[in-house]
Structures are given as structure tokens and as C-alpha cells.
C-alpha positions in Angstrom: 29.1 39.2 -17.4 26.6 37.0 -15.5 22.9 37.9 -15.9 21.4 39.2 -12.7 18.1 40.2 -14.2 14.8 38.8 -12.9 11.1 39.2 -13.2 8.5 39.1 -10.5 4.9 39.2 -11.7 5.0 41.7 -14.6 7.9 43.7 -13.2 11.5 43.5 -14.5 14.4 44.1 -12.1 18.0 44.8 -13.1 19.3 42.6 -10.2 18.1 40.8 -7.1 19.5 43.1 -4.5 16.7 45.1 -2.9 16.9 47.2 0.3 14.6 46.2 3.1 11.7 48.3 4.5 12.7 50.7 7.2 16.4 50.8 6.3 16.3 53.3 3.5 13.6 55.6 4.7 11.1 56.6 2.1 13.6 55.9 -0.7 15.0 59.3 -1.3 17.0 60.1 1.9 20.1 58.0 1.2 21.0 59.3 -2.3 23.8 61.5 -0.9 25.3 58.6 1.0 25.0 55.8 -1.5 24.4 55.1 -5.2 20.8 54.0 -5.3 20.7 53.7 -9.1 22.5 50.3 -9.1 20.0 48.6 -6.7 17.4 46.2 -7.9 14.7 48.0 -5.9 14.0 50.1 -2.8 11.3 49.0 -0.4 10.0 52.0 1.6 9.5 52.1 5.3 6.0 51.1 6.3 3.2 53.7 5.5 0.1 53.8 7.6 -3.2 55.6 7.0 -2.4 58.4 9.5 1.0 59.6 10.9 2.5 57.7 13.7 5.1 58.9 16.2 6.1 55.3 17.0 7.1 53.9 20.3 8.9 55.9 23.0 12.7 55.6 23.3 14.8 53.6 23.9 13.7 51.8 20.8 16.9 50.6 19.1 19.7 48.5 20.8 22.7 46.7 19.4 22.8 42.9 20.1 25.3 40.1 19.4 25.4 39.9 15.6 22.4 42.1 15.1 20.1 44.7 16.6 16.7 45.0 18.2 14.3 47.7 17.1 10.9 48.8 18.4 10.3 51.8 16.2 6.6 51.1 16.2 6.0 52.0 12.5 6.8 55.7 12.9 5.9 57.4 9.6 4.4 60.5 8.0 1.1 58.8 7.0 -0.2 58.2 3.5 -1.6 61.7 2.8 1.8 63.4 3.4 3.5 60.5 1.6 1.4 61.2 -1.5 2.0 64.9 -1.3 5.7 64.9 -0.6 7.3 61.6 -1.5 5.4 60.4 -4.6 6.5 63.4 -6.7 10.2 62.7 -5.8 10.0 59.2 -7.3 9.6 60.6 -10.7 13.3 61.5 -10.6 14.4 58.0 -9.5 15.3 55.3 -11.9 15.4 52.7 -9.2 12.1 50.7 -8.8 10.1 51.7 -5.7 8.1 49.1 -3.8 5.8 50.8 -1.2 5.5 49.0 2.1 2.0 49.3 3.7 1.0 48.5 7.3 -2.3 48.7 9.0 -4.3 47.8 12.1 -7.4 46.6 10.2 -8.3 45.2 6.7 -10.1 48.4 5.9 -7.0 50.5 6.8 -4.8 48.4 4.5 -7.3 48.7 1.7 -7.8 52.5 2.2 -4.1 53.2 1.9 -3.8 51.1 -1.2 -6.9 52.7 -2.8 -5.5 56.2 -2.1 -2.2 55.3 -3.9 -4.0 53.7 -6.7 -6.2 56.8 -7.2 -3.2 58.9 -8.2 -0.5 58.6 -10.9 2.8 57.2 -9.6 5.7 55.1 -10.8 5.6 52.8 -7.8 6.0 49.3 -9.2 4.3 47.4 -6.4 3.4 47.0 -2.8 4.9 45.0 0.1 2.2 44.3 2.7 3.5 44.3 6.2 1.4 41.6 8.0 4.3 40.7 10.3 5.5 43.5 12.4 6.4 42.3 16.0 6.9 45.7 17.6 3.6 47.4 17.7 0.8 46.8 20.2 -1.9 46.5 17.6 -1.6 45.9 13.9 -0.7 43.6 11.1 0.8 40.9 13.2 -2.7 39.4 13.8 -3.0 38.8 10.0 0.4 37.3 9.7 -0.3 34.5 12.1 -3.7 33.5 10.8 -4.1 31.7 7.5 -7.7 32.7 7.0 -7.1 36.4 7.7 -4.0 36.4 5.5 -5.9 34.9 2.6 -8.8 37.3 3.1 -6.7 40.4 3.3 -4.6 39.4 0.3 -7.7 38.7 -1.7 -9.2 42.2 -0.9 -6.0 43.9 -1.8 -5.6 41.9 -5.0 -8.9 43.2 -6.2 -7.7 46.8 -5.8 -4.5 46.8 -7.8 -2.8 45.2 -10.9 0.6 46.2 -9.5 3.0 43.8 -7.9 1.5 42.5 -4.6 4.0 41.0 -2.1 3.0 39.7 1.3 5.7 39.9 4.0 5.7 36.9 6.2 6.6 36.6 9.9 8.9 33.9 11.4 7.0 34.2 14.7 4.4 31.6 13.7 3.9 27.8 14.0 3.8 27.1 10.3 5.2 29.9 8.0 4.6 27.7 4.9 0.9 27.6 5.6 0.7 31.4 5.9 2.6 31.6 2.5 0.1 29.2 0.9 -2.8 31.3 2.2 -1.3 34.5 0.7 -0.8 32.6 -2.6 -4.4 31.5 -2.6 -5.4 35.1 -2.0 -3.7 36.2 -5.1 -0.2 37.5 -4.0 2.4 37.8 -6.8 5.2 37.1 -4.4 6.2 36.6 -0.8 9.0 38.2 1.2 10.5 36.4 4.2 11.4 36.9 6.9 10.4 39.9 9.1 12.2 40.3 12.4 12.1 37.8 15.2 10.7 38.8 18.6 13.6 39.5 21.0 14.6 41.2 24.2 17.7 42.8 25.8 18.2 43.6 29.5 20.6 45.9 31.3 21.8 43.9 34.2 23.1 47.0 36.1 19.8 48.7 36.5 17.7 45.6 35.8 15.7 47.4 33.1 14.8 46.4 29.6 17.0 48.1 26.9 13.8 48.5 24.9 10.9 50.7 26.3 8.2 48.1 25.7 10.5 45.2 26.6 10.3 43.3 23.3 11.5 44.3 19.8 12.3 42.9 16.4 15.6 41.1 16.1 17.5 41.5 12.8 21.0 41.1 11.5 23.3 38.1 10.9 22.1 36.3 14.0 18.8 35.5 12.3 20.1 34.3 8.9 19.8 30.6 9.7 16.1 31.1 10.7 15.5 33.2 7.5 17.1 30.5 5.3 15.0 27.7 6.9 11.8 29.8 6.5 12.5 30.6 2.9 13.1 26.9 2.1 10.0 25.8 3.9 7.8 28.3 2.0 9.6 27.5 -1.3 8.6 23.9 -1.0 5.0 24.8 -0.4 4.2 27.6 -2.9 4.5 28.3 -6.6 5.1 32.0 -6.5 8.5 33.8 -6.2 10.1 34.5 -2.8 12.2 37.4 -1.7 14.5 36.4 1.1 15.8 38.5 3.9 17.5 38.2 7.3 21.2 38.8 8.1 22.5 39.4 4.5 25.8 41.1 4.5 27.6 39.4 1.5 27.2 37.8 -1.9 27.6 34.4 -0.2 24.6 35.1 2.0 22.7 36.0 -1.2 23.6 32.7 -2.8 22.5 30.8 0.3 19.0 32.5 0.1 18.8 31.8 -3.6 19.7 28.1 -3.1 17.1 28.0 -0.4 14.5 29.2 -2.9 14.6 33.0 -3.2 14.7 34.8 -6.5 15.8 38.1 -4.9 16.8 39.4 -1.4 16.4 42.4 0.7 19.4 43.8 2.6 18.4 45.4 5.9 20.4 45.9 9.0 23.7 46.0 7.1 22.6 49.3 5.6 23.0 51.0 8.9 26.7 50.2 9.0 27.2 51.0 5.2 24.4 52.5 3.2 26.3 51.4 0.0 26.6 47.8 1.0 24.0 46.8 -1.6 26.2 47.9 -4.4 29.2 46.2 -2.9 27.2 42.9 -2.7 26.2 43.3 -6.4 29.8 43.6 -7.5 30.8 40.7 -5.2 28.0 38.6 -6.6 29.0 39.1 -10.2 32.6 38.1 -9.3 31.4 35.0 -7.5 29.1 33.9 -10.4 32.0 34.4 -12.9 34.3 32.4 -10.7 31.9 29.5 -10.7 31.1 29.8 -14.4 27.4 30.6 -13.8 25.7 32.6 -16.5 22.6 33.5 -14.4 21.9 33.6 -10.7 18.4 32.2 -11.4 20.0 28.9 -12.3 20.5 28.3 -8.6 17.0 29.1 -7.2 16.0 26.3 -4.9 18.9 24.0 -5.8 20.1 23.3 -2.3 20.7 19.5 -1.8 19.5 18.1 1.4 21.1 15.0 3.0 24.4 13.4 2.3 
């Protein structure tokens, strides 16, 4: 059998197939619909300091080869998360990566400090500095190199756990943002978050999303995700987790060849919550067929030019 194991920072993962933030809830809700024990990791939906109701509906709409969402970081807040979710993780064997979102540096830091002050088996944090569907929040950090480095540095001083900064494609130079996060002390980077998109109903001439714009995800954005991952891979020396439009093992291999050591499956989970496990089996078959002993042999091995 091919070896799917990998290590990011000090954390070992059984395989490179993670589920993306927002698509598996807090990590416990999908256990009756899918076998979560086989996944490499579960990334939780974004947690903020206080509960958020999110944006008004309509806030999800299907698009060509994807979907737009403008959920607006709806969540239970960190206090309730600590009270109700953290204890449930003790029963899970799948590694949990907590996604954190905030409107200010202090909010990010306060959330992380609260989690660090208690006992939990969370293996790390993915920091959402790239959400395009809230009116105020982390997006301002994700488009500014200095702010990204400063926030990463502050968070780094608060934890020894895995620290992953989630990058936005909605920037002029995503590689520069990645370098800034690396300078700040990030263990890894995840890319990409959703692209800014819009959908319009031509009958009533209204936007299909309440606030007009939302985050575009799904197969339509895979070429953008691949390009961003490869640009960042060429600029940094820390591991990358790729995402954007992954529905098959071939998609996974494309991201690995572009420079990712792992991937996060997102939108595809809404169609089939068990798709991650299907991809793992498909990936093993594909590696065997090509006589590859380890998927890590392929990281960054794309050949450019003729």
C-alpha cells in the first residue's frame, strides 16, 4: 500500500485529505452521515469571540460548477464552543484543527488564549484572515503583508500548537502574503479561501445573495487555487495545504504537484459528506497504478514549459 502519512510541524497525519472549514460544522455533526475516522483531519467552522447569527438570507446559491456563500461566520462563539464542543473531541480519533476568525488582532489573540487555557486535544489552529463575506473582519489582515506578519507573530507567541494561516486569492500578490505569514512564525499555510463572486436573478433583477457578494467555491475555482498554491510554494519554505474545487484523487495530485502536502475538501462535502473517504481510496489506487510508494514524492514536482 502507498504511504499517505505526512507531518506538518510536530503533528502527524494519517493521510492528506482534510475537510475544509465550514463544511463539516464543528467536527461532530457529520458522524452519522460519514465515516470521519478515516480522514486526515477535520477543520472546524470559524469560531469568533462572541456568537454570530451571520448574514441575512438568502446567503447560499448554486452557480455553474460551484456555489456562492455569504454565511457571514455564523457560529456559537468561543465560550459555548469550549463548553459544548471541546469535550466531544475527546471521543474523536480524527485530528481537529480549530478555525479562528476575528475583527481585530486582540480578538484573534483572546480566542486563542481562551482555548490554550484549557485542556483539549485540538492539534492546531487555522487562522481565517481571508473571509470575503463579512463586512468587517479578517480580510483586512489577509491583504496586507505587515498586518499578516504582525498578527501571525502575536499568535505564535501564544501557542506551541500547529499554526496555519489561511490565505485569500483576492489579493495582488498572494505569495507576498504567504512570505509575511512565514516570517511571523506560521507552521503552514492553507490556500485558497473563496473568491469574491456575485449571482443575479434576471427576472426580478435582484441579487441572489442578500449583500450582493459572496464567496465562490467549487470546481470552478480549481485553476485559481492551483496557481495560487504554486506561486506560494515557490516563495516559502513551510508546508502548504491546498484547497479549491477538489472532488477527486486526480484533483489532489494536481495540488500536490503544485506544491501542497495536503488538501482540504470543501464544497464537495455538501453533495456527499463521505467524499473524503472515497478520495482516499481512489488516491491509493492511483498511486499503486503509477508505482508510487508515497504521495510526498510528488510535492512541487510539476514541470513548467515544454
